[in-house]
N, CA, C, O and CB atoms as a CASP TS submission, in Angstrom:
PFRMAT TS
TARGET T0000
AUTHOR 0000-0000-0000
METHOD Language model
MODEL 1
PARENT N/A
ATOM      1  N   MET     1       8.099  -2.778 -14.517  1.00  0.00           N
ATOM      2  CA  MET     1       8.038  -1.938 -13.332  1.00  0.00           C
ATOM      3  C   MET     1       7.012  -2.568 -12.330  1.00  0.00           C
ATOM      4  O   MET     1       5.968  -3.127 -12.667  1.00  0.00           O
ATOM      5  CB  MET     1       7.633  -0.448 -13.725  1.00  0.00           C
ATOM      6  N   THR     2       7.419  -2.413 -11.175  1.00  0.00           N
ATOM      7  CA  THR     2       6.553  -2.816  -9.919  1.00  0.00           C
ATOM      8  C   THR     2       5.541  -1.921  -9.813  1.00  0.00           C
ATOM      9  O   THR     2       5.831  -0.727  -9.887  1.00  0.00           O
ATOM     10  CB  THR     2       7.287  -2.842  -8.575  1.00  0.00           C
ATOM     11  N   ILE     3       4.279  -2.289  -9.636  1.00  0.00           N
ATOM     12  CA  ILE     3       3.055  -1.422  -9.133  1.00  0.00           C
ATOM     13  C   ILE     3       2.800  -1.638  -7.656  1.00  0.00           C
ATOM     14  O   ILE     3       2.653  -2.803  -7.284  1.00  0.00           O
ATOM     15  CB  ILE     3       1.688  -1.792  -9.929  1.00  0.00           C
ATOM     16  N   VAL     4       2.729  -0.648  -6.759  1.00  0.00           N
ATOM     17  CA  VAL     4       2.460  -0.786  -5.414  1.00  0.00           C
ATOM     18  C   VAL     4       1.282  -0.265  -5.206  1.00  0.00           C
ATOM     19  O   VAL     4       1.131   0.806  -5.794  1.00  0.00           O
ATOM     20  CB  VAL     4       3.370  -0.254  -4.587  1.00  0.00           C
ATOM     21  N   PHE     5       0.219  -0.688  -4.473  1.00  0.00           N
ATOM     22  CA  PHE     5      -1.077  -0.554  -4.305  1.00  0.00           C
ATOM     23  C   PHE     5      -1.130  -0.367  -2.863  1.00  0.00           C
ATOM     24  O   PHE     5      -0.727  -1.327  -2.205  1.00  0.00           O
ATOM     25  CB  PHE     5      -1.879  -1.663  -4.854  1.00  0.00           C
ATOM     26  N   VAL     6      -1.527   0.630  -2.241  1.00  0.00           N
ATOM     27  CA  VAL     6      -1.514   0.996  -0.826  1.00  0.00           C
ATOM     28  C   VAL     6      -3.168   1.342  -0.408  1.00  0.00           C
ATOM     29  O   VAL     6      -3.709   2.362  -0.835  1.00  0.00           O
ATOM     30  CB  VAL     6      -0.417   2.383  -0.604  1.00  0.00           C
ATOM     31  N   ASN     7      -3.738   0.564   0.295  1.00  0.00           N
ATOM     32  CA  ASN     7      -5.046   1.014   0.766  1.00  0.00           C
ATOM     33  C   ASN     7      -5.022   2.055   1.989  1.00  0.00           C
ATOM     34  O   ASN     7      -4.026   2.288   2.675  1.00  0.00           O
ATOM     35  CB  ASN     7      -5.839  -0.233   1.171  1.00  0.00           C
ATOM     36  N   GLY     8      -6.163   2.582   2.129  1.00  0.00           N
ATOM     37  CA  GLY     8      -5.944   3.508   3.364  1.00  0.00           C
ATOM     38  C   GLY     8      -7.258   3.365   4.367  1.00  0.00           C
ATOM     39  O   GLY     8      -7.764   2.247   4.458  1.00  0.00           O
ATOM     40  N   VAL     9      -7.722   4.266   4.984  1.00  0.00           N
ATOM     41  CA  VAL     9      -8.592   4.255   5.856  1.00  0.00           C
ATOM     42  C   VAL     9      -9.830   4.440   5.196  1.00  0.00           C
ATOM     43  O   VAL     9     -10.078   5.469   4.569  1.00  0.00           O
ATOM     44  CB  VAL     9      -8.327   5.111   6.810  1.00  0.00           C
ATOM     45  N   PRO    10     -10.853   3.212   5.341  1.00  0.00           N
ATOM     46  CA  PRO    10     -11.005   2.303   6.500  1.00  0.00           C
ATOM     47  C   PRO    10     -10.958   0.842   5.649  1.00  0.00           C
ATOM     48  O   PRO    10     -11.672  -0.158   5.716  1.00  0.00           O
ATOM     49  CB  PRO    10     -12.553   2.621   7.463  1.00  0.00           C
ATOM     50  N   LEU    11      -9.919   1.146   4.912  1.00  0.00           N
ATOM     51  CA  LEU    11      -9.918  -0.196   3.865  1.00  0.00           C
ATOM     52  C   LEU    11      -8.977  -1.320   4.195  1.00  0.00           C
ATOM     53  O   LEU    11      -8.362  -1.137   5.246  1.00  0.00           O
ATOM     54  CB  LEU    11      -9.483   0.225   2.358  1.00  0.00           C
ATOM     55  N   THR    12      -8.708  -2.450   3.551  1.00  0.00           N
ATOM     56  CA  THR    12      -7.980  -3.553   3.397  1.00  0.00           C
ATOM     57  C   THR    12      -7.428  -3.485   1.973  1.00  0.00           C
ATOM     58  O   THR    12      -7.933  -2.851   1.047  1.00  0.00           O
ATOM     59  CB  THR    12      -8.787  -4.771   3.694  1.00  0.00           C
ATOM     60  N   PRO    13      -6.263  -4.265   1.929  1.00  0.00           N
ATOM     61  CA  PRO    13      -5.905  -4.737   0.776  1.00  0.00           C
ATOM     62  C   PRO    13      -6.872  -5.396  -0.179  1.00  0.00           C
ATOM     63  O   PRO    13      -6.427  -5.653  -1.298  1.00  0.00           O
ATOM     64  CB  PRO    13      -4.999  -5.498   1.040  1.00  0.00           C
ATOM     65  N   ALA    14      -8.052  -5.689   0.074  1.00  0.00           N
ATOM     66  CA  ALA    14      -9.318  -6.346  -0.449  1.00  0.00           C
ATOM     67  C   ALA    14      -9.905  -5.624  -1.603  1.00  0.00           C
ATOM     68  O   ALA    14     -10.471  -6.223  -2.518  1.00  0.00           O
ATOM     69  CB  ALA    14     -10.382  -6.438   0.636  1.00  0.00           C
ATOM     70  N   VAL    15      -9.752  -4.155  -1.553  1.00  0.00           N
ATOM     71  CA  VAL    15     -10.219  -3.236  -2.194  1.00  0.00           C
ATOM     72  C   VAL    15      -9.486  -3.361  -3.591  1.00  0.00           C
ATOM     73  O   VAL    15     -10.084  -3.002  -4.604  1.00  0.00           O
ATOM     74  CB  VAL    15     -10.085  -1.992  -1.443  1.00  0.00           C
ATOM     75  N   TRP    16      -8.307  -3.823  -3.655  1.00  0.00           N
ATOM     76  CA  TRP    16      -7.521  -3.723  -4.980  1.00  0.00           C
ATOM     77  C   TRP    16      -7.922  -5.112  -5.780  1.00  0.00           C
ATOM     78  O   TRP    16      -7.446  -5.392  -6.880  1.00  0.00           O
ATOM     79  CB  TRP    16      -5.740  -3.591  -4.687  1.00  0.00           C
ATOM     80  N   THR    17      -8.899  -5.970  -5.045  1.00  0.00           N
ATOM     81  CA  THR    17      -8.919  -7.372  -5.957  1.00  0.00           C
ATOM     82  C   THR    17      -9.585  -7.203  -7.217  1.00  0.00           C
ATOM     83  O   THR    17      -9.272  -7.837  -8.224  1.00  0.00           O
ATOM     84  CB  THR    17      -9.691  -8.598  -5.247  1.00  0.00           C
ATOM     85  N   PRO    18     -10.448  -6.399  -7.167  1.00  0.00           N
ATOM     86  CA  PRO    18     -11.272  -6.126  -8.874  1.00  0.00           C
ATOM     87  C   PRO    18     -10.396  -5.466  -9.650  1.00  0.00           C
ATOM     88  O   PRO    18     -10.040  -5.855 -10.762  1.00  0.00           O
ATOM     89  CB  PRO    18     -12.747  -5.084  -8.967  1.00  0.00           C
ATOM     90  N   LEU    19     -10.096  -4.654  -9.209  1.00  0.00           N
ATOM     91  CA  LEU    19      -8.715  -4.097 -10.230  1.00  0.00           C
ATOM     92  C   LEU    19      -7.529  -4.916 -10.686  1.00  0.00           C
ATOM     93  O   LEU    19      -7.044  -4.968 -11.816  1.00  0.00           O
ATOM     94  CB  LEU    19      -7.936  -3.001  -9.518  1.00  0.00           C
ATOM     95  N   LEU    20      -7.172  -5.521  -9.630  1.00  0.00           N
ATOM     96  CA  LEU    20      -5.931  -6.673  -9.929  1.00  0.00           C
ATOM     97  C   LEU    20      -6.503  -7.617 -11.265  1.00  0.00           C
ATOM     98  O   LEU    20      -5.814  -7.781 -12.273  1.00  0.00           O
ATOM     99  CB  LEU    20      -5.651  -7.883  -8.309  1.00  0.00           C
ATOM    100  N   SER    21      -7.655  -8.109 -11.121  1.00  0.00           N
ATOM    101  CA  SER    21      -8.172  -9.159 -11.944  1.00  0.00           C
ATOM    102  C   SER    21      -8.251  -8.493 -13.463  1.00  0.00           C
ATOM    103  O   SER    21      -8.278  -9.245 -14.437  1.00  0.00           O
ATOM    104  CB  SER    21      -9.672  -9.696 -11.341  1.00  0.00           C
ATOM    105  N   GLU    22      -8.285  -7.098 -13.620  1.00  0.00           N
ATOM    106  CA  GLU    22      -8.323  -6.424 -14.824  1.00  0.00           C
ATOM    107  C   GLU    22      -7.065  -6.090 -15.259  1.00  0.00           C
ATOM    108  O   GLU    22      -6.954  -5.616 -16.390  1.00  0.00           O
ATOM    109  CB  GLU    22      -9.087  -5.330 -14.771  1.00  0.00           C
ATOM    110  N   LEU    23      -6.027  -6.262 -14.517  1.00  0.00           N
ATOM    111  CA  LEU    23      -4.700  -6.065 -15.202  1.00  0.00           C
ATOM    112  C   LEU    23      -4.330  -7.071 -16.169  1.00  0.00           C
ATOM    113  O   LEU    23      -5.066  -8.053 -16.263  1.00  0.00           O
ATOM    114  CB  LEU    23      -3.635  -6.009 -14.250  1.00  0.00           C
ATOM    115  N   PRO    24      -3.190  -6.975 -16.984  1.00  0.00           N
ATOM    116  CA  PRO    24      -2.819  -7.876 -17.680  1.00  0.00           C
ATOM    117  C   PRO    24      -1.713  -8.381 -17.080  1.00  0.00           C
ATOM    118  O   PRO    24      -0.860  -7.706 -16.504  1.00  0.00           O
ATOM    119  CB  PRO    24      -2.685  -7.537 -18.872  1.00  0.00           C
ATOM    120  N   GLY    25      -1.719 -10.034 -17.258  1.00  0.00           N
ATOM    121  CA  GLY    25      -0.869 -11.131 -16.862  1.00  0.00           C
ATOM    122  C   GLY    25       0.377 -10.569 -16.290  1.00  0.00           C
ATOM    123  O   GLY    25       0.650 -10.627 -15.091  1.00  0.00           O
ATOM    124  N   PRO    26       1.064 -10.065 -17.130  1.00  0.00           N
ATOM    125  CA  PRO    26       2.602  -9.243 -16.480  1.00  0.00           C
ATOM    126  C   PRO    26       2.563  -8.254 -15.639  1.00  0.00           C
ATOM    127  O   PRO    26       3.403  -8.208 -14.740  1.00  0.00           O
ATOM    128  CB  PRO    26       3.467  -8.541 -17.471  1.00  0.00           C
ATOM    129  N   ARG    27       1.508  -7.194 -15.773  1.00  0.00           N
ATOM    130  CA  ARG    27       1.393  -6.168 -14.931  1.00  0.00           C
ATOM    131  C   ARG    27       0.879  -6.791 -13.802  1.00  0.00           C
ATOM    132  O   ARG    27       1.566  -6.492 -12.826  1.00  0.00           O
ATOM    133  CB  ARG    27       0.626  -5.072 -15.413  1.00  0.00           C
ATOM    134  N   ARG    28      -0.102  -7.581 -13.505  1.00  0.00           N
ATOM    135  CA  ARG    28      -0.481  -8.277 -12.365  1.00  0.00           C
ATOM    136  C   ARG    28       0.450  -9.063 -11.454  1.00  0.00           C
ATOM    137  O   ARG    28       0.211  -9.198 -10.254  1.00  0.00           O
ATOM    138  CB  ARG    28      -1.353  -9.066 -12.761  1.00  0.00           C
ATOM    139  N   ARG    29       1.437  -9.540 -12.009  1.00  0.00           N
ATOM    140  CA  ARG    29       2.597 -10.515 -11.637  1.00  0.00           C
ATOM    141  C   ARG    29       3.470  -9.299 -10.849  1.00  0.00           C
ATOM    142  O   ARG    29       3.978  -9.554  -9.757  1.00  0.00           O
ATOM    143  CB  ARG    29       3.495 -11.382 -13.170  1.00  0.00           C
ATOM    144  N   ASP    30       3.576  -8.331 -11.294  1.00  0.00           N
ATOM    145  CA  ASP    30       4.503  -7.260 -10.899  1.00  0.00           C
ATOM    146  C   ASP    30       3.729  -6.210  -9.707  1.00  0.00           C
ATOM    147  O   ASP    30       4.326  -5.252  -9.216  1.00  0.00           O
ATOM    148  CB  ASP    30       4.946  -6.398 -12.371  1.00  0.00           C
ATOM    149  N   ALA    31       2.431  -6.547  -9.382  1.00  0.00           N
ATOM    150  CA  ALA    31       1.807  -5.906  -8.473  1.00  0.00           C
ATOM    151  C   ALA    31       2.136  -6.171  -6.845  1.00  0.00           C
ATOM    152  O   ALA    31       2.433  -7.282  -6.407  1.00  0.00           O
ATOM    153  CB  ALA    31       0.527  -6.164  -8.810  1.00  0.00           C
ATOM    154  N   VAL    32       2.053  -5.224  -6.205  1.00  0.00           N
ATOM    155  CA  VAL    32       2.195  -5.467  -4.693  1.00  0.00           C
ATOM    156  C   VAL    32       1.508  -4.663  -3.952  1.00  0.00           C
ATOM    157  O   VAL    32       1.540  -3.436  -4.041  1.00  0.00           O
ATOM    158  CB  VAL    32       3.461  -5.372  -4.204  1.00  0.00           C
ATOM    159  N   LEU    33       0.699  -5.454  -3.007  1.00  0.00           N
ATOM    160  CA  LEU    33      -0.073  -4.940  -2.078  1.00  0.00           C
ATOM    161  C   LEU    33       0.371  -4.608  -0.787  1.00  0.00           C
ATOM    162  O   LEU    33       0.737  -5.552  -0.086  1.00  0.00           O
ATOM    163  CB  LEU    33      -0.960  -5.649  -1.967  1.00  0.00           C
ATOM    164  N   LEU    34       0.426  -3.332  -0.263  1.00  0.00           N
ATOM    165  CA  LEU    34       0.907  -2.894   1.162  1.00  0.00           C
ATOM    166  C   LEU    34      -0.300  -2.517   1.930  1.00  0.00           C
ATOM    167  O   LEU    34      -1.133  -1.790   1.389  1.00  0.00           O
ATOM    168  CB  LEU    34       1.949  -1.633   1.143  1.00  0.00           C
ATOM    169  N   ALA    35      -0.454  -2.893   3.006  1.00  0.00           N
ATOM    170  CA  ALA    35      -1.415  -2.756   3.969  1.00  0.00           C
ATOM    171  C   ALA    35      -0.678  -1.867   5.063  1.00  0.00           C
ATOM    172  O   ALA    35       0.340  -2.267   5.629  1.00  0.00           O
ATOM    173  CB  ALA    35      -1.947  -4.185   4.482  1.00  0.00           C
ATOM    174  N   PRO    36      -1.287  -0.579   5.331  1.00  0.00           N
ATOM    175  CA  PRO    36      -0.694   0.316   6.362  1.00  0.00           C
ATOM    176  C   PRO    36      -0.955  -0.574   7.658  1.00  0.00           C
ATOM    177  O   PRO    36      -1.741  -1.515   7.776  1.00  0.00           O
ATOM    178  CB  PRO    36      -1.427   1.910   6.418  1.00  0.00           C
ATOM    179  N   PRO    37      -0.103  -0.036   8.583  1.00  0.00           N
ATOM    180  CA  PRO    37      -0.396  -0.643  10.161  1.00  0.00           C
ATOM    181  C   PRO    37      -1.688  -0.069  10.525  1.00  0.00           C
ATOM    182  O   PRO    37      -2.097   1.084  10.393  1.00  0.00           O
ATOM    183  CB  PRO    37       0.793  -0.173  11.416  1.00  0.00           C
ATOM    184  N   GLY    38      -2.354  -1.304  11.102  1.00  0.00           N
ATOM    185  CA  GLY    38      -3.956  -1.193  11.527  1.00  0.00           C
ATOM    186  C   GLY    38      -4.797  -1.140  10.595  1.00  0.00           C
ATOM    187  O   GLY    38      -5.955  -0.879  10.922  1.00  0.00           O
ATOM    188  N   PHE    39      -4.507  -1.353   9.242  1.00  0.00           N
ATOM    189  CA  PHE    39      -5.512  -1.112   8.343  1.00  0.00           C
ATOM    190  C   PHE    39      -5.306  -2.334   7.115  1.00  0.00           C
ATOM    191  O   PHE    39      -5.176  -2.194   5.899  1.00  0.00           O
ATOM    192  CB  PHE    39      -5.382   0.513   7.810  1.00  0.00           C
ATOM    193  N   GLY    40      -5.330  -3.429   7.861  1.00  0.00           N
ATOM    194  CA  GLY    40      -5.216  -4.837   7.035  1.00  0.00           C
ATOM    195  C   GLY    40      -3.837  -5.423   7.500  1.00  0.00           C
ATOM    196  O   GLY    40      -3.530  -6.519   7.032  1.00  0.00           O
ATOM    197  N   ALA    41      -2.834  -4.711   8.513  1.00  0.00           N
ATOM    198  CA  ALA    41      -1.752  -5.416   8.863  1.00  0.00           C
ATOM    199  C   ALA    41      -1.652  -5.040  10.249  1.00  0.00           C
ATOM    200  O   ALA    41      -2.270  -4.081  10.709  1.00  0.00           O
ATOM    201  CB  ALA    41      -0.546  -5.165   8.034  1.00  0.00           C
ATOM    202  N   PRO    42      -0.826  -5.835  10.978  1.00  0.00           N
ATOM    203  CA  PRO    42      -0.936  -5.631  12.690  1.00  0.00           C
ATOM    204  C   PRO    42      -0.108  -4.210  12.941  1.00  0.00           C
ATOM    205  O   PRO    42       0.791  -3.714  12.263  1.00  0.00           O
ATOM    206  CB  PRO    42      -0.060  -7.125  13.717  1.00  0.00           C
ATOM    207  N   LEU    43      -0.698  -3.769  14.084  1.00  0.00           N
ATOM    208  CA  LEU    43       0.016  -2.628  14.310  1.00  0.00           C
ATOM    209  C   LEU    43       0.999  -2.936  15.299  1.00  0.00           C
ATOM    210  O   LEU    43       0.734  -3.511  16.355  1.00  0.00           O
ATOM    211  CB  LEU    43      -0.807  -1.531  14.686  1.00  0.00           C
ATOM    212  N   PRO    44       2.471  -2.437  14.848  1.00  0.00           N
ATOM    213  CA  PRO    44       3.865  -2.701  15.498  1.00  0.00           C
ATOM    214  C   PRO    44       3.666  -2.065  17.029  1.00  0.00           C
ATOM    215  O   PRO    44       3.075  -1.022  17.306  1.00  0.00           O
ATOM    216  CB  PRO    44       5.240  -1.876  14.553  1.00  0.00           C
ATOM    217  N   ALA    45       4.259  -2.892  17.850  1.00  0.00           N
ATOM    218  CA  ALA    45       4.439  -2.195  19.237  1.00  0.00           C
ATOM    219  C   ALA    45       5.196  -0.855  18.891  1.00  0.00           C
ATOM    220  O   ALA    45       6.102  -0.879  18.058  1.00  0.00           O
ATOM    221  CB  ALA    45       5.357  -3.171  20.379  1.00  0.00           C
ATOM    222  N   GLY    46       4.850   0.246  19.488  1.00  0.00           N
ATOM    223  CA  GLY    46       5.507   1.632  19.363  1.00  0.00           C
ATOM    224  C   GLY    46       5.267   2.476  18.272  1.00  0.00           C
ATOM    225  O   GLY    46       5.640   3.639  18.123  1.00  0.00           O
ATOM    226  N   PHE    47       4.493   1.651  17.399  1.00  0.00           N
ATOM    227  CA  PHE    47       3.968   2.392  16.204  1.00  0.00           C
ATOM    228  C   PHE    47       3.335   3.713  16.452  1.00  0.00           C
ATOM    229  O   PHE    47       2.404   3.718  17.258  1.00  0.00           O
ATOM    230  CB  PHE    47       2.985   1.582  15.520  1.00  0.00           C
ATOM    231  N   GLY    48       3.702   4.890  15.868  1.00  0.00           N
ATOM    232  CA  GLY    48       2.977   6.114  16.097  1.00  0.00           C
ATOM    233  C   GLY    48       1.930   6.243  15.016  1.00  0.00           C
ATOM    234  O   GLY    48       2.294   6.583  13.890  1.00  0.00           O
ATOM    235  N   ALA    49       0.720   6.009  15.257  1.00  0.00           N
ATOM    236  CA  ALA    49      -0.207   5.917  14.366  1.00  0.00           C
ATOM    237  C   ALA    49      -0.825   7.636  13.907  1.00  0.00           C
ATOM    238  O   ALA    49      -1.969   8.080  14.004  1.00  0.00           O
ATOM    239  CB  ALA    49      -1.318   4.863  15.070  1.00  0.00           C
ATOM    240  N   THR    50       0.357   8.265  13.431  1.00  0.00           N
ATOM    241  CA  THR    50       0.356   9.678  13.058  1.00  0.00           C
ATOM    242  C   THR    50       0.550   9.904  11.553  1.00  0.00           C
ATOM    243  O   THR    50       1.079   9.059  10.831  1.00  0.00           O
ATOM    244  CB  THR    50       1.440  10.401  13.818  1.00  0.00           C
ATOM    245  N   MET    51       0.140  10.972  11.161  1.00  0.00           N
ATOM    246  CA  MET    51       0.445  11.340   9.721  1.00  0.00           C
ATOM    247  C   MET    51       1.936  11.111   9.241  1.00  0.00           C
ATOM    248  O   MET    51       2.248  10.709   8.119  1.00  0.00           O
ATOM    249  CB  MET    51       0.108  12.838   9.523  1.00  0.00           C
ATOM    250  N   SER    52       2.766  11.414  10.216  1.00  0.00           N
ATOM    251  CA  SER    52       4.340  11.247  10.133  1.00  0.00           C
ATOM    252  C   SER    52       4.756   9.923  10.053  1.00  0.00           C
ATOM    253  O   SER    52       5.679   9.502   9.355  1.00  0.00           O
ATOM    254  CB  SER    52       5.066  11.815  11.304  1.00  0.00           C
ATOM    255  N   GLY    53       3.889   9.150  10.948  1.00  0.00           N
ATOM    256  CA  GLY    53       4.344   7.897  11.333  1.00  0.00           C
ATOM    257  C   GLY    53       3.958   6.997  10.076  1.00  0.00           C
ATOM    258  O   GLY    53       4.642   6.045   9.700  1.00  0.00           O
ATOM    259  N   TYR    54       2.772   7.417   9.472  1.00  0.00           N
ATOM    260  CA  TYR    54       2.335   6.654   8.126  1.00  0.00           C
ATOM    261  C   TYR    54       3.327   6.969   7.001  1.00  0.00           C
ATOM    262  O   TYR    54       3.922   6.088   6.380  1.00  0.00           O
ATOM    263  CB  TYR    54       0.803   7.116   7.610  1.00  0.00           C
ATOM    264  N   ARG    55       3.448   8.122   6.805  1.00  0.00           N
ATOM    265  CA  ARG    55       4.477   8.713   6.014  1.00  0.00           C
ATOM    266  C   ARG    55       5.866   7.865   6.146  1.00  0.00           C
ATOM    267  O   ARG    55       6.254   7.319   5.113  1.00  0.00           O
ATOM    268  CB  ARG    55       4.655  10.228   6.480  1.00  0.00           C
ATOM    269  N   ASP    56       6.602   7.718   7.260  1.00  0.00           N
ATOM    270  CA  ASP    56       7.656   7.063   7.335  1.00  0.00           C
ATOM    271  C   ASP    56       7.569   5.707   6.950  1.00  0.00           C
ATOM    272  O   ASP    56       8.449   5.120   6.319  1.00  0.00           O
ATOM    273  CB  ASP    56       8.096   7.191   8.452  1.00  0.00           C
ATOM    274  N   TRP    57       6.552   5.233   7.315  1.00  0.00           N
ATOM    275  CA  TRP    57       6.471   3.384   7.199  1.00  0.00           C
ATOM    276  C   TRP    57       6.210   3.449   5.635  1.00  0.00           C
ATOM    277  O   TRP    57       6.788   2.542   5.036  1.00  0.00           O
ATOM    278  CB  TRP    57       4.877   2.354   8.265  1.00  0.00           C
ATOM    279  N   LEU    58       5.375   4.425   4.727  1.00  0.00           N
ATOM    280  CA  LEU    58       5.389   4.291   3.391  1.00  0.00           C
ATOM    281  C   LEU    58       6.865   4.331   2.752  1.00  0.00           C
ATOM    282  O   LEU    58       7.228   3.530   1.890  1.00  0.00           O
ATOM    283  CB  LEU    58       4.518   5.338   2.861  1.00  0.00           C
ATOM    284  N   ILE    59       7.748   5.451   3.322  1.00  0.00           N
ATOM    285  CA  ILE    59       8.843   5.686   2.491  1.00  0.00           C
ATOM    286  C   ILE    59       9.937   4.250   2.990  1.00  0.00           C
ATOM    287  O   ILE    59      10.791   3.677   2.314  1.00  0.00           O
ATOM    288  CB  ILE    59       9.500   7.443   2.816  1.00  0.00           C
ATOM    289  N   ASP    60       9.579   4.042   4.144  1.00  0.00           N
ATOM    290  CA  ASP    60      10.371   2.567   4.358  1.00  0.00           C
ATOM    291  C   ASP    60      10.133   1.495   3.459  1.00  0.00           C
ATOM    292  O   ASP    60      11.094   0.851   3.037  1.00  0.00           O
ATOM    293  CB  ASP    60      10.044   1.922   5.667  1.00  0.00           C
ATOM    294  N   GLU    61       8.784   1.177   3.055  1.00  0.00           N
ATOM    295  CA  GLU    61       8.469   0.217   2.529  1.00  0.00           C
ATOM    296  C   GLU    61       8.942   0.311   1.171  1.00  0.00           C
ATOM    297  O   GLU    61       9.658  -0.553   0.664  1.00  0.00           O
ATOM    298  CB  GLU    61       7.246   0.017   2.716  1.00  0.00           C
ATOM    299  N   LEU    62       8.482   1.527   0.476  1.00  0.00           N
ATOM    300  CA  LEU    62       9.125   1.916  -0.738  1.00  0.00           C
ATOM    301  C   LEU    62      10.314   1.776  -1.051  1.00  0.00           C
ATOM    302  O   LEU    62      10.640   1.348  -2.158  1.00  0.00           O
ATOM    303  CB  LEU    62       9.018   2.936  -0.937  1.00  0.00           C
ATOM    304  N   SER    63      11.192   2.123  -0.099  1.00  0.00           N
ATOM    305  CA  SER    63      12.658   1.810  -0.180  1.00  0.00           C
ATOM    306  C   SER    63      13.187   0.516  -0.263  1.00  0.00           C
ATOM    307  O   SER    63      14.394   0.330  -0.418  1.00  0.00           O
ATOM    308  CB  SER    63      13.250   2.287   0.827  1.00  0.00           C
ATOM    309  N   ARG    64      12.336  -0.430  -0.166  1.00  0.00           N
ATOM    310  CA  ARG    64      13.065  -1.896  -0.024  1.00  0.00           C
ATOM    311  C   ARG    64      13.045  -2.399  -1.577  1.00  0.00           C
ATOM    312  O   ARG    64      13.528  -3.493  -1.869  1.00  0.00           O
ATOM    313  CB  ARG    64      12.121  -3.115   1.127  1.00  0.00           C
ATOM    314  N   PHE    65      12.374  -1.417  -2.699  1.00  0.00           N
ATOM    315  CA  PHE    65      12.207  -2.093  -3.894  1.00  0.00           C
ATOM    316  C   PHE    65      13.482  -1.726  -4.723  1.00  0.00           C
ATOM    317  O   PHE    65      13.762  -2.349  -5.747  1.00  0.00           O
ATOM    318  CB  PHE    65      10.841  -1.707  -4.590  1.00  0.00           C
ATOM    319  N   GLY    66      14.319  -0.597  -4.206  1.00  0.00           N
ATOM    320  CA  GLY    66      15.571  -0.295  -4.710  1.00  0.00           C
ATOM    321  C   GLY    66      15.477   0.298  -6.259  1.00  0.00           C
ATOM    322  O   GLY    66      16.452   0.839  -6.780  1.00  0.00           O
ATOM    323  N   ALA    67      14.362   0.162  -6.859  1.00  0.00           N
ATOM    324  CA  ALA    67      13.837   0.969  -8.012  1.00  0.00           C
ATOM    325  C   ALA    67      12.743   1.844  -8.516  1.00  0.00           C
ATOM    326  O   ALA    67      11.721   1.331  -8.060  1.00  0.00           O
ATOM    327  CB  ALA    67      13.778   0.374  -8.640  1.00  0.00           C
ATOM    328  N   PRO    68      12.487   2.654  -9.055  1.00  0.00           N
ATOM    329  CA  PRO    68      11.320   3.179  -9.229  1.00  0.00           C
ATOM    330  C   PRO    68      10.179   2.285  -9.300  1.00  0.00           C
ATOM    331  O   PRO    68      10.354   1.181  -9.816  1.00  0.00           O
ATOM    332  CB  PRO    68      11.386   3.893 -10.248  1.00  0.00           C
ATOM    333  N   VAL    69       8.948   2.630  -8.820  1.00  0.00           N
ATOM    334  CA  VAL    69       7.696   1.830  -8.728  1.00  0.00           C
ATOM    335  C   VAL    69       6.717   2.844  -8.971  1.00  0.00           C
ATOM    336  O   VAL    69       6.862   4.034  -8.691  1.00  0.00           O
ATOM    337  CB  VAL    69       7.456   1.056  -7.347  1.00  0.00           C
ATOM    338  N   ASP    70       5.432   2.176  -9.653  1.00  0.00           N
ATOM    339  CA  ASP    70       4.291   3.165  -9.860  1.00  0.00           C
ATOM    340  C   ASP    70       3.437   2.808  -8.693  1.00  0.00           C
ATOM    341  O   ASP    70       3.027   1.662  -8.509  1.00  0.00           O
ATOM    342  CB  ASP    70       3.475   3.041 -11.339  1.00  0.00           C
ATOM    343  N   LEU    71       3.127   4.011  -7.753  1.00  0.00           N
ATOM    344  CA  LEU    71       2.412   3.839  -6.573  1.00  0.00           C
ATOM    345  C   LEU    71       0.712   4.444  -6.821  1.00  0.00           C
ATOM    346  O   LEU    71       0.336   5.470  -7.386  1.00  0.00           O
ATOM    347  CB  LEU    71       3.317   4.686  -5.346  1.00  0.00           C
ATOM    348  N   VAL    72       0.149   3.665  -6.344  1.00  0.00           N
ATOM    349  CA  VAL    72      -1.374   3.645  -6.494  1.00  0.00           C
ATOM    350  C   VAL    72      -1.887   3.702  -4.849  1.00  0.00           C
ATOM    351  O   VAL    72      -1.694   2.807  -4.026  1.00  0.00           O
ATOM    352  CB  VAL    72      -1.948   2.097  -7.412  1.00  0.00           C
ATOM    353  N   GLY    73      -2.497   4.825  -4.638  1.00  0.00           N
ATOM    354  CA  GLY    73      -3.229   5.013  -3.138  1.00  0.00           C
ATOM    355  C   GLY    73      -4.650   5.064  -3.472  1.00  0.00           C
ATOM    356  O   GLY    73      -5.183   5.278  -4.561  1.00  0.00           O
ATOM    357  N   HIS    74      -5.258   4.781  -2.110  1.00  0.00           N
ATOM    358  CA  HIS    74      -6.823   5.082  -2.290  1.00  0.00           C
ATOM    359  C   HIS    74      -7.103   5.180  -0.702  1.00  0.00           C
ATOM    360  O   HIS    74      -6.696   4.241  -0.018  1.00  0.00           O
ATOM    361  CB  HIS    74      -7.850   3.723  -3.210  1.00  0.00           C
ATOM    362  N   SER    75      -7.747   6.217  -0.089  1.00  0.00           N
ATOM    363  CA  SER    75      -8.352   6.334   1.032  1.00  0.00           C
ATOM    364  C   SER    75      -9.731   6.912   1.074  1.00  0.00           C
ATOM    365  O   SER    75     -10.046   7.580   0.089  1.00  0.00           O
ATOM    366  CB  SER    75      -7.574   6.973   1.757  1.00  0.00           C
ATOM    367  N   LEU    76     -10.497   6.797   1.910  1.00  0.00           N
ATOM    368  CA  LEU    76     -11.705   7.400   1.935  1.00  0.00           C
ATOM    369  C   LEU    76     -11.698   8.588   2.701  1.00  0.00           C
ATOM    370  O   LEU    76     -12.582   9.429   2.535  1.00  0.00           O
ATOM    371  CB  LEU    76     -12.648   6.560   2.375  1.00  0.00           C
ATOM    372  N   SER    77     -10.778   8.743   3.534  1.00  0.00           N
ATOM    373  CA  SER    77     -10.383   9.841   4.769  1.00  0.00           C
ATOM    374  C   SER    77      -9.766  10.793   3.885  1.00  0.00           C
ATOM    375  O   SER    77      -9.912  11.947   4.287  1.00  0.00           O
ATOM    376  CB  SER    77      -9.240   9.301   6.123  1.00  0.00           C
ATOM    377  N   GLY    78      -8.924  10.647   2.475  1.00  0.00           N
ATOM    378  CA  GLY    78      -7.994  11.567   2.324  1.00  0.00           C
ATOM    379  C   GLY    78      -8.524  13.048   2.147  1.00  0.00           C
ATOM    380  O   GLY    78      -9.695  13.140   1.778  1.00  0.00           O
ATOM    381  N   GLY    79      -7.906  14.075   2.335  1.00  0.00           N
ATOM    382  CA  GLY    79      -8.302  15.524   2.025  1.00  0.00           C
ATOM    383  C   GLY    79      -8.051  15.774   0.695  1.00  0.00           C
ATOM    384  O   GLY    79      -8.294  16.883   0.219  1.00  0.00           O
TER
END
């Protein structure tokens, strides 16, 4: 199963490097790093940097896998 790692404010996908090195080979190969717009990825023109904008972005990204994924997220600003 694919493991999707998503960083948050104010991080970039580099935050996952130490963890990825600890995963067994097969799990590491199944890992995907997603960077939200503006946090390690370019901010697309017209992107609304709102909670619903980021929610919709994540839903769109996850729907591309077409199968269940293990989702792991991290943010220093989450409530």
